C-alpha positions as CSV (number, residue, x, y, z in Angstrom):
1,X,0.0,0.0,0.0
2,X,2.8,2.5,0.9
3,X,4.6,1.9,-2.4
4,X,1.4,2.3,-4.4
5,X,0.5,5.6,-2.8
6,X,4.1,6.8,-3.1
7,X,4.2,5.8,-6.8
8,X,1.0,7.6,-7.6
9,X,2.1,10.8,-5.8
10,X,5.5,10.5,-7.4
11,X,4.0,10.3,-10.9
12,X,1.8,13.3,-10.3
13,X,4.8,15.2,-8.7
14,X,7.1,14.5,-11.6
15,X,4.4,15.4,-14.1
16,X,3.3,18.7,-12.4
17,X,6.6,19.9,-11.0
18,X,5.1,20.2,-7.5
19,X,6.4,18.4,-4.4
20,X,2.8,17.8,-3.5
21,X,3.2,18.0,0.3
22,X,-0.5,18.9,0.3
23,X,-1.2,15.3,-0.8
24,X,1.7,13.5,0.9
25,X,1.4,14.9,4.4
26,X,-2.3,14.2,4.9
27,X,-1.8,10.6,3.6
28,X,1.2,10.1,6.0
29,X,-0.7,11.5,9.0
30,X,-4.3,10.3,8.4
31,X,-4.0,7.1,6.3
32,X,-0.6,5.7,7.4
33,X,-1.0,7.0,11.0
34,X,2.5,8.6,11.1
35,X,3.1,11.2,13.8
36,X,3.3,14.8,12.6
37,X,7.0,15.2,13.3
38,X,7.8,12.0,11.4
39,X,5.4,12.9,8.6
40,X,7.1,16.2,8.0
41,X,10.6,14.7,8.2
42,X,9.6,11.9,5.8
43,X,7.9,14.3,3.4
44,X,11.1,16.5,3.4
45,X,13.3,13.5,2.7
46,X,11.0,12.4,-0.2
47,X,10.9,16.0,-1.5
48,X,14.7,16.2,-1.5
49,X,14.9,13.0,-3.6
50,X,12.2,14.2,-5.9
51,X,13.9,17.6,-6.3
52,X,17.2,16.0,-7.1
53,X,15.7,13.8,-9.9
54,X,13.5,16.7,-11.1
55,X,16.5,19.0,-11.2
56,X,18.6,16.4,-13.1
57,X,15.7,16.1,-15.7
58,X,15.8,19.9,-16.2
59,X,19.6,20.2,-16.0
60,X,20.0,17.9,-19.1
61,X,18.4,20.7,-21.2
62,X,19.6,23.6,-19.0
63,X,16.0,24.5,-18.2
64,X,16.6,26.5,-15.0
65,X,17.7,30.0,-13.8
66,X,21.1,29.8,-12.0
67,X,20.5,33.0,-10.0
68,X,17.1,31.9,-8.8
69,X,18.6,28.5,-8.0
70,X,21.4,30.1,-5.9
71,X,19.1,32.5,-4.0
72,X,16.2,30.3,-3.3
73,X,18.4,27.2,-2.8
74,X,20.5,28.9,-0.1
75,X,17.5,30.5,1.6
76,X,15.5,27.3,1.4
77,X,18.3,25.3,3.0
78,X,18.7,27.8,5.9
79,X,15.0,27.9,6.5
80,X,14.6,24.1,6.3
81,X,17.4,23.7,8.9
82,X,15.9,26.2,11.3
83,X,12.4,24.6,10.8
84,X,13.7,21.1,11.4
85,X,15.4,22.1,14.6
86,X,12.1,23.6,15.9
87,X,10.0,20.5,15.3
88,X,11.2,18.9,18.5
89,X,10.0,21.8,20.5
90,X,6.4,21.8,19.2
91,X,3.8,19.4,20.4
92,X,2.3,16.9,17.9
93,X,-1.2,18.5,18.3
94,X,0.2,22.0,17.5
95,X,2.1,20.6,14.5
96,X,-1.0,19.0,13.1
97,X,-2.8,22.3,13.5
98,X,-0.1,24.2,11.8
99,X,0.1,21.7,9.0
100,X,-3.7,21.8,8.6
101,X,-3.7,25.6,8.5
102,X,-0.9,25.7,5.9
103,X,-2.6,23.1,3.7
104,X,-6.0,24.8,4.0
105,X,-4.5,28.1,3.1
106,X,-2.5,26.9,0.1
107,X,-5.1,24.6,-1.5
108,X,-7.5,27.4,-2.7
109,X,-4.6,29.3,-4.1
110,X,-3.4,26.2,-6.0
111,X,-6.9,25.4,-7.3
112,X,-7.5,29.1,-8.4
113,X,-4.2,29.2,-10.3
114,X,-5.0,25.9,-12.0
115,X,-8.3,27.2,-13.4
116,X,-7.1,30.7,-14.2
117,X,-3.9,29.6,-16.0
118,X,-5.5,26.6,-17.7
119,X,-9.2,27.5,-18.3
120,X,-9.9,24.8,-20.9
């Protein structure tokens, strides 16, 4: 079951260019019954692997902006490190609430962009 869910999410991730945390985290927490701290860590590890292979796919054709990569990559690594260090200080209930708020806030934005950019 884990492999099947991961395969489907991976295919959609690779096709869309999204890391799909909004799909993966709820599955990890609610379906697979993983604790929030472990769900976030697992999601980050999967996202790193997905990003590496996605980057390699784009790097073959040089389909990326080096300046954006440098700025966002550096700031993203620093932010990820700080965030990872904080997860041990937050209760699982609070983490689930924060995850739910972030996912609830981002989902309407994603859906609106899908329909506005690809109306047909």
